[in-house]
C-alpha positions as CSV (number, residue, x, y, z in Angstrom):
1,X,6.9,-61.0,-24.1
2,X,10.2,-63.0,-24.4
3,X,11.4,-61.4,-27.6
4,X,10.9,-57.9,-26.3
5,X,12.6,-58.8,-23.0
6,X,15.7,-59.9,-25.0
7,X,15.7,-56.9,-27.3
8,X,15.3,-54.0,-24.9
9,X,18.4,-54.6,-22.8
10,X,20.5,-54.7,-25.9
11,X,19.1,-51.4,-27.1
12,X,19.9,-49.8,-23.7
13,X,23.5,-51.0,-23.9
14,X,24.2,-49.4,-27.3
15,X,27.2,-46.9,-27.4
16,X,26.7,-43.3,-26.5
17,X,24.7,-41.5,-29.2
18,X,23.9,-37.9,-30.1
19,X,21.9,-35.9,-27.6
20,X,18.3,-34.8,-28.2
21,X,15.5,-33.2,-26.4
22,X,11.9,-32.3,-27.2
23,X,9.8,-29.7,-25.3
24,X,6.0,-30.2,-25.1
25,X,3.8,-27.6,-23.5
26,X,0.3,-27.9,-21.9
27,X,-2.4,-26.0,-20.1
28,X,-4.0,-27.5,-17.0
29,X,-7.0,-29.8,-17.6
30,X,-8.5,-29.8,-14.1
31,X,-7.9,-30.1,-10.4
32,X,-9.6,-33.1,-8.9
33,X,-9.0,-35.6,-6.1
34,X,-8.2,-38.7,-8.2
35,X,-5.1,-40.6,-9.1
36,X,-5.5,-43.3,-11.9
37,X,-2.2,-44.9,-10.8
38,X,-2.3,-45.2,-7.0
39,X,-6.1,-45.2,-6.6
40,X,-7.7,-46.7,-9.7
41,X,-10.8,-47.9,-7.8
42,X,-11.6,-44.7,-5.8
43,X,-10.6,-41.3,-4.7
44,X,-7.1,-40.1,-3.9
45,X,-6.1,-38.8,-0.5
46,X,-5.3,-35.4,-2.0
47,X,-6.1,-33.2,-5.0
48,X,-4.1,-33.4,-8.2
49,X,-3.6,-31.0,-11.2
50,X,-3.9,-32.9,-14.5
51,X,-2.4,-32.1,-17.9
52,X,-2.6,-33.8,-21.3
53,X,-5.3,-36.2,-22.4
54,X,-8.8,-35.3,-21.3
55,X,-9.2,-38.1,-18.8
56,X,-8.9,-37.9,-15.0
57,X,-11.2,-40.6,-13.7
58,X,-9.8,-43.2,-11.3
59,X,-10.3,-46.0,-13.8
60,X,-8.5,-44.4,-16.7
61,X,-6.8,-46.9,-18.9
62,X,-4.3,-46.8,-21.8
63,X,-7.2,-47.4,-24.2
64,X,-9.2,-44.5,-22.8
65,X,-6.1,-42.2,-23.1
66,X,-5.7,-43.2,-26.8
67,X,-9.4,-42.6,-27.4
68,X,-9.6,-39.3,-25.4
69,X,-11.6,-36.6,-27.1
70,X,-9.1,-33.9,-26.5
71,X,-5.6,-33.0,-25.3
72,X,-4.3,-29.9,-23.5
73,X,-0.8,-30.5,-24.9
74,X,0.6,-29.1,-28.1
75,X,1.8,-32.4,-29.7
76,X,-0.9,-34.3,-31.5
77,X,0.6,-37.8,-31.2
78,X,1.1,-37.5,-27.4
79,X,-2.0,-38.8,-25.6
80,X,-0.2,-39.2,-22.3
81,X,-1.5,-38.0,-18.9
82,X,0.6,-36.1,-16.3
83,X,-0.4,-35.0,-12.8
84,X,1.1,-33.6,-9.6
85,X,-0.3,-32.6,-6.2
86,X,-2.1,-29.3,-6.6
87,X,-0.3,-26.2,-5.3
88,X,-2.0,-24.3,-2.5
89,X,-1.4,-20.9,-0.8
90,X,-2.6,-20.6,2.8
91,X,-3.8,-17.1,3.4
92,X,-6.4,-15.7,5.8
93,X,-7.2,-19.1,7.2
94,X,-8.0,-20.7,3.7
95,X,-6.3,-22.8,1.2
96,X,-6.4,-21.2,-2.2
97,X,-5.3,-23.1,-5.4
98,X,-2.5,-21.3,-7.3
99,X,-3.1,-21.1,-11.0
100,X,-0.1,-22.3,-13.1
101,X,0.7,-20.3,-16.2
102,X,1.6,-23.4,-18.2
103,X,3.2,-26.8,-17.8
104,X,6.0,-28.4,-19.8
105,X,7.7,-31.8,-20.2
106,X,11.1,-32.0,-21.7
107,X,11.8,-35.5,-23.2
108,X,15.6,-36.0,-23.2
109,X,17.4,-39.0,-24.7
110,X,20.5,-40.2,-26.6
111,X,19.3,-40.6,-30.2
112,X,19.3,-44.2,-31.5
113,X,20.1,-45.7,-28.0
114,X,16.8,-45.2,-26.2
115,X,13.7,-47.4,-26.0
116,X,10.2,-45.9,-26.3
117,X,7.8,-46.1,-23.4
118,X,5.9,-49.3,-23.7
119,X,2.2,-48.9,-24.3
120,X,0.5,-48.0,-21.0
121,X,3.6,-47.6,-18.8
122,X,2.9,-45.9,-15.4
123,X,5.4,-44.4,-13.0
124,X,5.8,-41.9,-10.1
125,X,8.9,-39.7,-9.8
126,X,10.2,-37.4,-7.1
127,X,8.8,-36.8,-3.6
128,X,10.4,-37.1,-0.2
129,X,13.8,-38.9,-0.1
130,X,14.3,-38.9,-3.9
131,X,17.3,-36.5,-4.3
132,X,17.9,-37.9,-7.8
133,X,14.7,-36.2,-8.9
134,X,16.4,-32.8,-8.4
135,X,13.3,-31.1,-7.1
136,X,13.8,-27.3,-7.6
137,X,11.9,-24.1,-7.2
138,X,13.5,-21.3,-9.1
139,X,12.3,-17.7,-8.2
140,X,12.7,-15.1,-10.9
141,X,13.3,-11.6,-9.7
142,X,12.5,-12.2,-5.9
143,X,10.7,-9.4,-4.1
144,X,9.5,-8.8,-0.6
145,X,7.4,-11.1,1.5
146,X,3.6,-10.3,1.6
147,X,3.1,-7.6,4.2
148,X,6.7,-8.1,5.3
149,X,5.8,-11.5,6.9
150,X,8.1,-14.2,5.8
151,X,6.5,-17.3,7.3
152,X,6.6,-20.5,5.4
153,X,5.9,-24.2,6.2
154,X,8.6,-25.9,4.2
155,X,11.9,-25.0,2.6
156,X,10.7,-25.7,-1.0
157,X,8.3,-22.8,-1.6
158,X,10.0,-19.4,-1.0
159,X,8.3,-16.9,1.4
160,X,9.3,-14.0,-0.9
161,X,7.3,-12.9,-3.9
162,X,8.6,-13.7,-7.4
163,X,7.8,-12.5,-10.9
164,X,7.7,-16.2,-11.7
165,X,8.2,-19.3,-9.6
166,X,9.3,-22.3,-11.8
167,X,9.0,-25.7,-10.2
168,X,10.9,-28.6,-11.8
169,X,11.8,-32.3,-11.2
170,X,13.0,-35.4,-13.1
171,X,11.2,-38.6,-13.7
172,X,13.2,-41.9,-13.6
173,X,14.3,-43.2,-17.0
174,X,15.6,-46.7,-16.4
175,X,13.1,-49.6,-16.7
176,X,13.3,-53.2,-15.6
177,X,12.2,-54.2,-19.1
178,X,9.2,-56.3,-17.8
179,X,6.6,-54.5,-15.7
180,X,4.3,-51.6,-16.8
181,X,3.6,-50.9,-13.1
182,X,4.6,-52.2,-9.7
183,X,2.9,-52.4,-6.3
184,X,4.5,-49.1,-5.1
185,X,4.4,-47.7,-8.7
186,X,8.1,-47.0,-8.4
187,X,10.1,-50.3,-8.2
188,X,9.9,-51.1,-11.9
189,X,11.7,-47.8,-12.6
190,X,15.0,-46.3,-11.4
191,X,17.1,-43.1,-11.9
192,X,20.4,-43.2,-13.8
193,X,23.4,-43.2,-11.5
194,X,24.0,-39.5,-12.0
195,X,20.4,-38.4,-12.8
196,X,21.5,-37.5,-16.3
197,X,19.5,-38.7,-19.3
198,X,22.6,-40.4,-20.8
199,X,23.8,-41.7,-17.4
200,X,24.4,-45.3,-16.6
201,X,21.3,-47.4,-15.7
202,X,21.6,-49.8,-12.8
203,X,21.9,-53.5,-13.7
204,X,18.5,-54.2,-12.2
205,X,16.9,-51.7,-14.6
206,X,18.9,-51.9,-17.8
207,X,16.5,-50.4,-20.3
208,X,17.0,-46.7,-21.1
209,X,13.7,-44.8,-21.7
210,X,13.5,-41.1,-22.4
211,X,14.0,-38.9,-19.4
212,X,11.1,-36.6,-18.7
213,X,11.9,-33.3,-17.0
214,X,8.7,-31.8,-15.5
215,X,8.2,-28.1,-15.2
216,X,5.3,-26.0,-14.0
217,X,5.1,-22.3,-13.3
218,X,3.3,-19.7,-11.2
219,X,3.4,-16.2,-12.5
220,X,3.2,-14.0,-10.6
221,X,4.0,-15.8,-7.4
222,X,2.8,-13.8,-4.4
223,X,5.0,-15.4,-1.7
224,X,3.9,-16.4,1.8
225,X,2.9,-19.9,2.9
226,X,2.6,-22.4,0.0
227,X,2.4,-26.2,0.0
228,X,1.3,-29.1,-2.1
229,X,-2.1,-30.7,-1.6
230,X,-0.5,-33.6,0.2
231,X,0.5,-31.2,2.9
232,X,4.3,-31.2,2.1
233,X,6.9,-29.2,0.2
234,X,8.1,-32.3,-1.8
235,X,7.5,-32.2,-5.5
236,X,6.4,-35.5,-7.1
237,X,4.6,-36.3,-10.3
238,X,2.8,-39.2,-12.0
239,X,3.1,-40.3,-15.6
240,X,0.7,-42.6,-17.6
241,X,2.1,-43.1,-21.1
242,X,-0.5,-42.5,-23.9
243,X,2.1,-42.7,-26.7
244,X,1.9,-45.4,-29.4
245,X,5.2,-47.1,-28.7
246,X,6.1,-47.7,-32.3
247,X,5.4,-44.1,-33.3
248,X,7.5,-42.8,-30.4
249,X,10.4,-45.2,-31.2
250,X,10.7,-43.7,-34.6
251,X,11.1,-40.2,-33.1
252,X,13.7,-41.5,-30.6
253,X,15.7,-43.1,-33.4
254,X,15.5,-40.3,-36.0
255,X,15.3,-36.9,-34.2
256,X,18.7,-35.3,-33.3
257,X,19.2,-31.7,-32.2
258,X,22.3,-31.8,-30.0
259,X,20.4,-30.9,-26.8
260,X,21.0,-33.2,-23.8
261,X,19.1,-30.9,-21.4
262,X,15.8,-29.1,-20.8
263,X,16.2,-26.8,-23.7
264,X,13.4,-24.4,-24.5
265,X,14.4,-24.2,-28.2
266,X,14.5,-28.0,-29.1
267,X,11.3,-29.6,-30.4
268,X,11.8,-32.4,-33.0
269,X,9.1,-30.5,-35.0
270,X,10.0,-32.5,-38.2
271,X,9.0,-35.7,-36.4
272,X,5.9,-34.9,-34.4
273,X,2.9,-32.7,-35.1
274,X,2.9,-29.4,-33.1
275,X,-0.5,-27.9,-32.8
276,X,1.0,-24.5,-32.2
277,X,3.5,-24.6,-35.1
278,X,5.6,-23.0,-36.3
279,X,8.0,-23.2,-33.4
280,X,10.2,-20.2,-32.6
281,X,13.0,-19.5,-30.2
282,X,12.0,-15.8,-29.7
283,X,8.7,-16.3,-27.8
284,X,8.0,-15.0,-24.4
285,X,6.1,-17.1,-21.8
286,X,2.9,-15.1,-22.2
287,X,2.8,-15.4,-26.0
288,X,3.6,-19.1,-25.7
289,X,0.7,-19.6,-23.3
290,X,-1.6,-17.7,-25.6
291,X,-0.7,-20.0,-28.5
292,X,-1.9,-23.0,-26.5
293,X,-5.4,-21.5,-25.9
294,X,-7.0,-22.0,-29.3
295,X,-6.8,-25.8,-29.3
296,X,-7.8,-26.4,-25.7
297,X,-10.7,-28.8,-25.2
298,X,-14.0,-27.8,-23.6
299,X,-13.7,-27.1,-19.9
300,X,-13.4,-30.4,-18.0
301,X,-16.3,-31.1,-15.7
302,X,-14.7,-32.6,-12.6
303,X,-18.1,-32.8,-10.8
304,X,-19.0,-35.8,-12.9
305,X,-16.2,-37.6,-10.9
306,X,-16.6,-35.8,-7.6
307,X,-18.6,-32.9,-6.5
308,X,-16.3,-31.4,-3.9
309,X,-15.1,-27.9,-3.2
310,X,-11.3,-27.8,-3.6
311,X,-10.5,-24.1,-3.7
312,X,-10.9,-21.5,-1.0
313,X,-11.4,-24.1,1.7
314,X,-10.6,-24.2,5.4
315,X,-9.0,-27.6,5.3
316,X,-7.1,-29.5,2.7
317,X,-9.5,-31.7,0.6
318,X,-9.2,-35.3,1.7
319,X,-8.5,-34.4,5.3
320,X,-4.7,-34.3,5.2
321,X,-3.0,-32.1,7.7
322,X,-0.1,-29.7,6.5
323,X,3.4,-30.8,7.5
324,X,4.9,-27.8,9.1
325,X,8.6,-27.6,9.4
326,X,9.4,-25.1,12.2
327,X,13.0,-24.7,10.9
328,X,11.8,-23.5,7.4
329,X,10.2,-20.3,8.6
330,X,12.6,-17.3,8.3
331,X,12.5,-14.4,10.6
332,X,14.2,-12.2,8.1
333,X,12.1,-9.3,7.0
334,X,13.0,-9.1,3.3
335,X,11.2,-5.8,2.9
336,X,14.4,-4.4,4.5
337,X,16.5,-5.8,1.8
338,X,17.4,-3.9,-1.3
339,X,17.3,-5.5,-4.7
340,X,19.2,-4.5,-7.9
341,X,17.5,-2.9,-10.9
342,X,16.2,-4.9,-13.9
343,X,19.7,-5.2,-15.3
344,X,21.0,-6.6,-12.0
345,X,23.0,-3.4,-11.4
346,X,23.6,-1.4,-8.2
347,X,24.5,2.3,-8.8
348,X,26.9,3.3,-6.0
349,X,27.6,6.7,-4.5
350,X,28.9,8.0,-1.2
351,X,27.1,10.4,1.1
352,X,29.9,12.0,3.2
353,X,27.4,13.3,5.7
354,X,25.6,10.1,6.5
355,X,28.2,8.9,9.1
356,X,31.5,9.9,10.5
357,X,33.3,8.2,7.7
358,X,30.7,8.7,5.1
359,X,28.3,6.0,3.9
360,X,27.6,4.2,0.7
361,X,24.1,4.6,-0.8
362,X,22.6,2.9,-3.8
363,X,20.2,4.5,-6.2
364,X,18.1,1.3,-6.0
365,X,17.8,1.6,-2.2
366,X,16.6,5.2,-1.8
367,X,18.2,7.3,0.8
368,X,19.2,4.5,3.2
369,X,22.8,4.5,4.2
370,X,24.7,1.2,4.1
371,X,21.5,-0.8,3.2
372,X,21.2,-4.6,3.3
373,X,21.6,-5.7,-0.3
374,X,20.0,-8.9,-1.7
375,X,21.6,-11.0,-4.4
376,X,20.3,-14.2,-5.9
377,X,22.7,-17.1,-6.0
378,X,24.0,-17.8,-9.6
379,X,23.2,-14.3,-10.9
380,X,25.9,-11.8,-11.8
381,X,25.5,-8.4,-10.3
382,X,27.3,-5.2,-11.4
383,X,28.2,-2.5,-8.9
384,X,28.9,0.8,-10.8
385,X,31.1,3.3,-9.1
386,X,30.9,5.9,-11.8
387,X,29.7,8.6,-9.5
388,X,32.6,11.0,-8.5
389,X,31.5,10.8,-4.9
390,X,33.2,7.4,-4.7
391,X,36.6,9.0,-4.4
392,X,38.8,7.1,-1.8
393,X,36.0,4.5,-1.5
394,X,36.9,1.5,-3.7
395,X,34.4,-1.4,-3.2
396,X,35.6,-4.8,-1.9
397,X,33.7,-7.9,-0.8
398,X,34.3,-10.6,1.8
399,X,32.8,-13.2,4.1
400,X,33.8,-11.1,7.1
401,X,33.0,-7.4,7.5
402,X,36.6,-6.5,8.0
403,X,38.4,-8.8,5.6
404,X,38.0,-8.7,1.8
405,X,38.6,-11.8,-0.3
406,X,40.3,-11.3,-3.7
407,X,38.4,-14.1,-5.5
408,X,34.9,-13.0,-4.6
409,X,34.6,-10.2,-7.2
410,X,35.9,-9.1,-10.6
411,X,37.1,-5.5,-11.1
412,X,36.8,-3.4,-14.3
413,X,38.0,-0.1,-15.7
414,X,36.0,1.1,-18.7
415,X,34.9,-2.5,-19.3
416,X,38.5,-4.0,-19.1
417,X,39.2,-6.3,-16.3
418,X,41.9,-5.2,-13.8
419,X,43.1,-6.7,-10.5
420,X,41.8,-5.5,-7.1
421,X,45.0,-3.7,-6.2
422,X,44.9,-1.6,-9.4
423,X,41.3,-0.9,-8.7
424,X,42.0,0.3,-5.2
425,X,45.0,2.3,-6.2
426,X,42.9,4.2,-8.8
427,X,40.6,5.5,-6.1
428,X,43.4,6.6,-3.7
429,X,44.6,9.6,-5.6
430,X,44.7,13.4,-5.2
431,X,41.2,15.0,-5.3
432,X,42.1,17.0,-8.4
433,X,43.4,14.0,-10.3
434,X,40.2,12.0,-9.4
435,X,38.0,14.9,-10.6
436,X,39.9,15.2,-13.8
437,X,39.5,11.4,-14.4
438,X,35.8,11.6,-13.7
439,X,35.3,14.4,-16.1
440,X,34.2,17.0,-13.5
441,X,35.9,20.3,-12.7
442,X,36.6,21.4,-9.2
443,X,33.7,23.9,-9.4
444,X,31.3,21.3,-10.6
445,X,32.2,19.1,-7.6
446,X,31.9,21.9,-5.2
447,X,28.4,22.5,-6.4
448,X,27.5,19.1,-5.0
449,X,27.6,20.2,-1.4
450,X,31.0,21.8,-1.0
451,X,32.1,25.5,-0.9
452,X,29.2,26.6,-3.0
453,X,26.8,25.2,-0.4
454,X,28.7,27.1,2.3
455,X,28.5,30.4,0.3
456,X,24.8,30.0,0.0
457,X,24.5,29.3,3.7
458,X,26.5,32.5,4.5
459,X,24.1,34.5,2.3
460,X,21.2,33.0,4.2
461,X,22.7,34.2,7.5
462,X,22.9,37.7,6.2
463,X,19.3,37.9,5.2
464,X,16.7,39.6,7.3
465,X,15.5,37.6,10.4
466,X,12.0,37.5,9.1
467,X,13.0,35.8,5.8
468,X,10.7,32.9,5.1
469,X,11.8,29.6,6.6
470,X,11.1,27.8,3.4
471,X,13.8,29.8,1.6
472,X,16.3,28.8,4.2
473,X,15.4,25.1,3.8
474,X,15.6,25.4,0.0
475,X,19.1,26.9,0.4
476,X,20.2,24.2,2.8
477,X,18.9,21.6,0.4
478,X,21.0,23.0,-2.4
479,X,24.0,22.9,-0.2
480,X,23.4,19.2,0.7
481,X,22.7,18.2,-2.9
482,X,19.2,17.0,-2.0
483,X,17.2,18.4,-5.0
484,X,14.4,16.3,-6.2
485,X,16.4,15.4,-9.3
486,X,19.5,14.3,-7.3
487,X,19.1,10.6,-8.0
488,X,18.7,11.3,-11.7
489,X,21.7,13.6,-11.6
490,X,23.8,10.9,-10.0
491,X,22.7,8.3,-12.5
492,X,23.7,10.4,-15.5
493,X,26.9,11.7,-13.9
494,X,29.0,9.0,-15.5
495,X,32.7,9.3,-14.9
496,X,35.0,9.2,-17.9
497,X,37.0,6.6,-16.0
498,X,34.2,4.0,-15.5
499,X,35.0,1.8,-12.5
500,X,32.7,-1.2,-11.8
501,X,32.8,-4.5,-9.9
502,X,30.9,-7.7,-10.7
503,X,29.9,-10.2,-8.1
504,X,28.5,-13.7,-8.8
505,X,27.6,-15.9,-5.8
506,X,28.2,-19.6,-6.6
507,X,29.1,-22.8,-4.9
508,X,32.3,-23.1,-6.8
509,X,35.6,-23.5,-5.0
510,X,38.6,-21.4,-5.6
511,X,41.4,-22.0,-8.1
512,X,43.4,-25.2,-8.0
513,X,46.3,-25.4,-5.6
514,X,46.5,-23.4,-2.4
515,X,43.1,-21.9,-3.0
516,X,41.3,-25.1,-3.8
517,X,39.3,-25.3,-0.5
518,X,38.1,-21.7,-0.6
519,X,34.4,-21.3,-0.9
520,X,33.5,-18.5,-3.3
521,X,30.0,-18.3,-2.0
522,X,30.0,-17.6,1.7
523,X,31.1,-19.2,4.9
524,X,28.6,-21.7,6.3
525,X,25.6,-20.0,7.9
526,X,26.8,-16.5,7.1
527,X,26.3,-13.5,4.9
528,X,28.5,-11.6,2.5
529,X,29.7,-8.0,3.0
530,X,30.6,-5.0,0.9
531,X,33.3,-2.9,2.4
532,X,35.9,-0.2,1.9
533,X,39.5,-1.2,2.6
534,X,40.6,2.4,2.9
535,X,38.2,3.2,5.8
536,X,37.9,0.8,8.8
537,X,34.4,-0.1,10.0
538,X,32.8,0.9,6.7
539,X,30.9,-2.3,5.8
540,X,27.4,-3.3,4.8
541,X,25.6,-6.6,4.7
542,X,24.7,-8.7,1.6
543,X,22.0,-11.4,2.0
544,X,22.4,-14.3,-0.5
545,X,19.1,-15.6,-1.8
546,X,18.3,-19.0,-3.3
547,X,15.0,-19.7,-4.9
548,X,13.7,-16.4,-3.6
549,X,14.5,-16.9,0.0
550,X,17.6,-15.8,2.1
551,X,20.0,-18.7,2.7
552,X,20.8,-17.3,6.1
553,X,17.8,-16.1,8.1
554,X,20.0,-14.5,10.7
555,X,22.2,-11.4,10.3
556,X,25.5,-13.2,11.0
557,X,28.4,-12.6,11.3
558,X,27.8,-9.3,13.1
559,X,28.9,-6.0,11.7
560,X,31.8,-4.4,13.6
561,X,30.0,-1.1,13.6
562,X,26.3,-0.5,12.9
563,X,25.5,2.4,10.6
564,X,25.4,5.8,12.3
565,X,22.2,7.5,13.1
566,X,22.3,11.1,11.7
567,X,20.2,13.8,13.4
568,X,17.6,15.7,11.5
569,X,19.7,18.9,12.0
570,X,22.8,17.3,10.5
571,X,20.8,15.9,7.7
572,X,19.4,19.3,6.8
573,X,22.8,21.0,7.1
574,X,24.9,18.3,5.4
575,X,27.0,17.8,8.5
576,X,27.7,15.0,11.0
577,X,28.0,15.1,14.8
578,X,26.9,18.7,15.0
579,X,23.3,18.1,16.0
580,X,24.2,18.2,19.7
581,X,25.5,21.7,19.3
582,X,22.6,23.2,17.4
583,X,22.7,27.0,17.2
584,X,19.9,28.8,18.9
585,X,19.0,30.3,15.5
586,X,18.5,26.8,14.1
587,X,20.6,27.8,11.1
588,X,23.4,25.6,9.7
589,X,26.9,26.3,10.9
590,X,28.3,27.3,7.5
591,X,29.4,30.7,8.9
592,X,31.0,29.7,12.1
593,X,33.3,27.1,13.6
594,X,31.8,24.8,16.2
595,X,34.2,22.7,18.3
């Protein structure tokens, strides 16, 4: 094809054009141990999950794709076939296939400067050693590991549970302009120099094709040991083009929607036929999936290709052994970690009786003093210090438990940003001034465990000796502000002066100049800490998560002082350090001085 060979490189070298993307969604066709690209004459070494045209036989050709009776995708003109190694969870000695909620491909290209896939193009993208593919596993709302066990066999699939685990990778988009396939099914294709759809193609592969970003999702994701059917944690995918090149070329030349990314709200719906039209930006994943169901083909009968059990099996089909990376397993028990609420907010209060200096507690973490908090990298978290108990306890953050760093957090008063010094100064004021600012009177504050609690304890001491113990416990509970509605009271007790801090963990360096080499995330191999600069040794640990798993499996650096253990007696009395001097009556020491 001499004319085509001359034309395609010229198209690829056209000046930068407008950005465009097109999202296409699919449901899964089948899971079967075939691969029409690598094994066209027989079975594949491992199971694949297929999407698109209703063909999965080893000998599938471009003609059979074009003539396929059905298509699991939502674009009528796209008869392509996509597949990736099936995702397994290893549990109770068996490999169980993980259902994917839906599959997506995002076609991304510069309009008017991109060549359509030639009829029947085949390629493989991603896998071990292909960093340009940007293989990612994004965990939405990470939770605890199953049964508190955080074992995993690779560092791609998180051990923690997730509301949704979204897997993604990029296919190469630079073609040599000659070959529809190659002996390794990769050499005729290449990634752009920066992995971007509009990046520069290498001279050996000068023809720019649309970049395909592959996404698949598991919702919910239960955590634990997961792997691909090839035994690894490397995400690769295969693509067999079923487009009619002339038809696709028209779309690439004419559609423009200013979206050079994997955009969920860009479709080129005026240029191709969407079977789930009309398209809308305001569609949740579950609704999107349900819109794909009506036009799905009849269930695919994989047994006409191979009658083989592939789900709930003791060994991976094909006989491959799992590749277990001993460094991937984390000993961290994520059940001990506390996660923010649905709005990524921690509501902060201080329990003055939980330690010698008092301890921070968080409504999201129950009654645990100084809990280990969990934050996901790239997410902004808000720490609300609206509760009046935060007096003299301004929050700060650092990479060491005794040294805060100014650029780690952003401080606010009533929604207006202020600097850290002003934030700290606002907390270090007279008690009366703090209570006035927080909208609480002195009497109201005392009702939260102060003098009023002592008065009630005195009355309890004067009662008859045979008074029911339950009444005494109730009285002590009132003095310690431990009513059943305490959490709700704290949540609604919003100070008129609303102090809050936001924290976003990123990989960005500090400001230009003298702070240019500061790492705003965390020191290598370490955690973050929340702390109080007013009181020494008052610090708690923050575990930074990425893709649903802690970046640092160890609790390092060490805290300077572990949280105090408060005796049951002190807990019931709202005291600290008095448990060793328990009165013979067992009553709280509200009516007497104990030295």
